[in-house]
N, C-alpha and C positions, 0 to 999 in steps of 0.2 A: 444476363438481363432476365431471361425467362426463369432461371433458377431462383433468382432473387425474388421475383414477383410471386412465384409459387410458394416460396417459403413464407413470404409476408402474408399471403392470403389464407394460409392454413394454420397460422400460429394461433393457439387458443387465447381467448380473452378472459381475464380474471377480474372479478369485482371485489375490491378491498374496502372494508369499512373500518374507519378509525374514529376515535372520539371527536375529532374536529374536522374530518373531511371524508369524502367518499370519492374514489376515482377508478377509472378503468385503465387497465394496463394490458399490454400484450404479453407475449412470452417473456420470461426474465431475460434482460439484455445480457449480452456477453460482456464481461468486465474487461476493459482495456488493459493490456499488459502494463504492469507496474503501477496501476491505480490502487489506492488504498481501499480496503473493504469497510472503512468507517461508515460510508453512506449506507451500505447494505445492513450493517449492524444496527444503525440508527433506525432503519425501516422496521427491523424486527424487534427493536428494543421495547416497544410499547405493547406488543401482542399479548404478553402475559397479563398485563393489567386491563387491557381494553378487549372485552368480549364483544362479539358481534351483536348489534342491537337486536333485541327480541329473543334470539336463541340463548343469549347469555343470561337472561333473567332467570330462566328455569335452572340453569347451572348454579347461579348464585343462591337461589332458594333451596336447592337440594344440599348444597355445601353448608348453607347457614343452618339448616335443620340438624345436620350431623354435628356441626360445631356447637350448637346450643345444648344438645344432649351431653356431649363430651364435657362441656364447661360446667354444667350444673351438677352432674353426677360426681365429678372429681372433687369439688369444693364444698359439697353440701354440709359435712360436719361442722366446719368453721362457720358457715352461714347459720346453723342452728344455735351456736353459741352467741353469735351476734344478735339474733332475735331475742334470746333470753336476757342479754345485757341491756337491751333497749327497753325492757319492761321496767317501769319505775320501782325502786325498792319498796316504797310505801304501799304498793299494790300487791306485792308478793303474797302476803298472808291470805288474800281472798282468792288467789288463783288455785283453788282446791278442786279435786274431781267433782263433777256435777252431782254425783250420787250422794255426796255429803249434804247437799241442800235439801234432799228429800226426807231427812230425818225430822223428828218432831221439833217444834220451835224451841221448847225448853231444853231438850237434849242438845240441839245445835248451839244454843247460846252458851250452855255450860261448857261444851267441848271447845267452842271458840275462845272462851275466857281462859280455859286451862291450857290450851295449846300454845306453846311458845312460838313466836314468829320465827320463820326461817332465817338463817344467817344472811347478812348482806354480802353479795358476791360482786366484786368490782373488777376482777381480772380474768383473763382467759383461763389461766391455770386453776383458779378457784372454782370456776364453773366445771372444768374437766374433772377435778377431784370430786366435786359434789355429785356430778352425774354418774361417775363411775361407781361411787359407793351407795347411792340411793336408787338409781334407775338402771344402771348398766350402760356401757358405752354404745350399745346397739340403739339406744334411744336417740342418739345423735343423727341417725339415719331415718328417723320417723318423719314421714312426709316427702321422702325423696321421690316416691312414685308420682306424686302430684306434679312436681316440676319437670319430670321426664315426660309425662303426658302433655304438658303444656309447652315445654321448651321446643319441641320439634316444629309444630306449626307456627309458634310465635317467632322463632328465629328465622324460619323460612320467609315469613312476611317481612321481618326486619331487614335482612340482607337483600331480599328482592327489591323492596322499596328503596333501600339505600342506593343501590346501583342504578335504579331507574331515575330517581330524582337527581342523583349526582351527574348522570349523563346529560339530562336536559337543562340543568341549572348552571352548567359550566364548571362543575366541581373538579374536573380534570385539568383545568387551566392552571397557570402559574400566578403567583402573587396573591393579593388579598381577594381578588375575584374567585380564585380557586378555593381559598379557605372559606369564603362565605358560601359558596356552592356546596362544599362538603358539610359545613355546619347545617345548612338547610336540609340536606339529604339525611343527616343524622336525626334531626328533629322529626322529619316526616316518617322515618323508619320507626322511631319510638312510638309515635301515636298509633300506628297500625299494629305493632307487635304487642304493646301493652293492653290493647283492647282484647286480645286473645289470651294473654298471660295473666291478667289481673285475677280472675276467679281462681285459677290454680295457685296463685301466690297467696290468696286469702286462706285457702285450704291448707297450704303448706305451713303457714305461720300458726294457724290454729293447732296444728299437730306438733309444732316445735316447742310451744310454750311449756313451762314447767307444770307437771302433773296433768297434762292434757289427757282427757278421757277418750280421745279419738285414736283409733288404731289403723283404720283403713281410709283411703281417699273417699270411697263411696259413702261410708257411714258418716264421715265428717260433712260431706256435701249435703247429705239428706238432713242431718241435724241442723246445720246452719240455715238451710232453706226453710225447714219447718218452723224454726223459732224466729227467724229474722227476715225471711223473704228474699226475693231475688236481689233487692237493693244491697244486701250485705256483701255480695260479691263485687259490687262496683262502687261502694261508698268511698273507697280510697282511690278510685281511678283519677279524679282531678288532681289529688295530691301526688299520685304516681307520675302523672304527666308533668306536673310542675317540677318534680324532681328529675324525671328521666329526660325531658327535653334538654335542659342545660347539661345534664350528665352526658348524654349521648353526643351533644354538640361539642363539648370539651373533649370527650374521648376520641371521637372520630377525627376531629381537626388535629389533635395532638398526635394521633396514630399516623395519619397520612404525612404530617410534617416530619415526624421522627423517622418514618420509613424512608422518605426521600433523602433525609440527611444521612442515615446509616447505610443506605443502599442506593446510591445515585443511578446505578445501572438498571435498576428495575427488575432484575431477575428473581426467580423464586429463591428465597433465603429464609429458612426456618428460624435461624438465630435472630435475624432482623425482625421477623414477625413477632416472635416471643418477647424480645426486648421492648420494641415499640408498643406492643399491646399491653404489656405489664405496666410500663411507666404511665401510659395514657389512662389506663383503667384506675390505677392507684390515685392519680391526680384528681380525676373526676369524682372518685368515691369520697375523698377527703372534703372536697368542696361542698358536696351535697348531703353530708351526713345529717344535719339538722332536719332536713326534709324527710330523710329515711326514717328517723326516729318518729316523726309525726305519722308517717305511713304505717309503721308498725303498730302504733297506738290505735289507729282507726281500724286496722285489719284484725286486731285481737280484742276489740272492745266488747264483742258479744260473749267472750269468755270471762268477763269481769262483772262483778256485782256492784261496783261503784257507780252510782247514778250519773255522776258527771261524765265519767268515761263512756258509759253506755249511750249517753245523749249526744256525744260528739258527732258532728256531721261534716266538718270541714277542716281543712289544713290549719286555718287560723285558730279554731277552737282547740285543736290538738296541740298546737305550739304553746297556747296560753296555759293549758293544763300542765304540760311538761315543765314550763318555766315556773309556774306556781309551786309545783311539787318538788322540783329539783334544781331550780335556778338555771343559770347559763350552762352549768356543767351537764345538765340533763340533755341539752341540745347537742352535746358532743358524745353522748353515751353510745358506746359500741363503735367508735371511729376506728380504733386499731383493728378489731376483727373484721370490720367492713373493708378496710383497705387490704388486709391480709386475704380476704375472700375475693374481692373484686380484681386486684392486681393479677394474681395467678389465673383467675377464671377468664379474664379478658385476654391474657397471654395465650391460654389454651384455646380460647374461642377463635382468636385471629389466626393462630397457627393452624388449627383444624380447618378453618374456613379457606385459607389460602391453599392448604394441602388438597382438600377435597375438590376445590375449584379446578386445580390443575389435573387431578386424578380423573375427574369426570370428563373434562375436555379432551383428555388423551385416551379415553376409552379404557380406563383401568390400568394404564401403564404408569408405574410409579414415577413421580417427578424426581428430578435430580437437582440439587442445589446449584444455582447460578445459571440454569438453562433459560432460554428464551423460547416460550412455547407459542 
């Protein structure tokens, strides 16, 4: 009797937090002989996905920053080709180095008349061959420093906001309520991350276009600010949100659904994260390509001498210009390289995010596939 009381009074009390409940427990109970361990496994099953409220957000943000840098650095050359493909062919002749515009008016007019227009490039391989012979393949990496600088804080905000909103909106639940909560979390994550990333994205695309005069992030930022003001860095932000909110909602919802389908146990599974992330990203990229073309036009308008392009201020104006110049085909321009960019980049991003999340939680101990942490 006394032994039992003593044992009961000194047993430690643990506080457990789960997505849908919080409860106090005493010391782990002794499992009755012959009883299945299914209940214990189910108790541990959700620990990998459900980080403790509060402390988990810092982990998510750190993992998201690492994932963002990994994602953008690995896929950047394909993204450069996508940007070039989205610039309308009729505008290519005026995308010359800015130094050419400083020549005398008569000389410029004569040179422009004598200069043959650059060949129209419609496929990925045509762009690769053109770049390799005229600029060198190293130019495909021009602007990568900008996205690396922006990707860390932007993705930290992205994943931190995603986990926070998903937690409070019921996104971890089952059925349509869980899907809606996840979609809401994805949209909120995009609004916060794009606010940080948009200026870096503008600089990146200015450096990616054909014959760009910019060679460093700082010089590009100074030039854009001096000529167009601060608004140039955010003129495409509404369009970016219009594109990114549905993009992220589709991507996150598809990812969570595919991850549950492919890995019902919920353990750490790199193959699951890569597969689900790649499919979800490719699907979202294809759906939102027309908006991405409009965003590219707005972000590169300052490098163009066409008055109509330079005067564009909204997504609707950009879409009208694209349709007038290139028809419905123009709204799909760059879809293939966009899918080829986004699918592997989201696969890398989700795999890196899940890996670093486990790694940070375990204090630097490498995660093992299938484990419940």
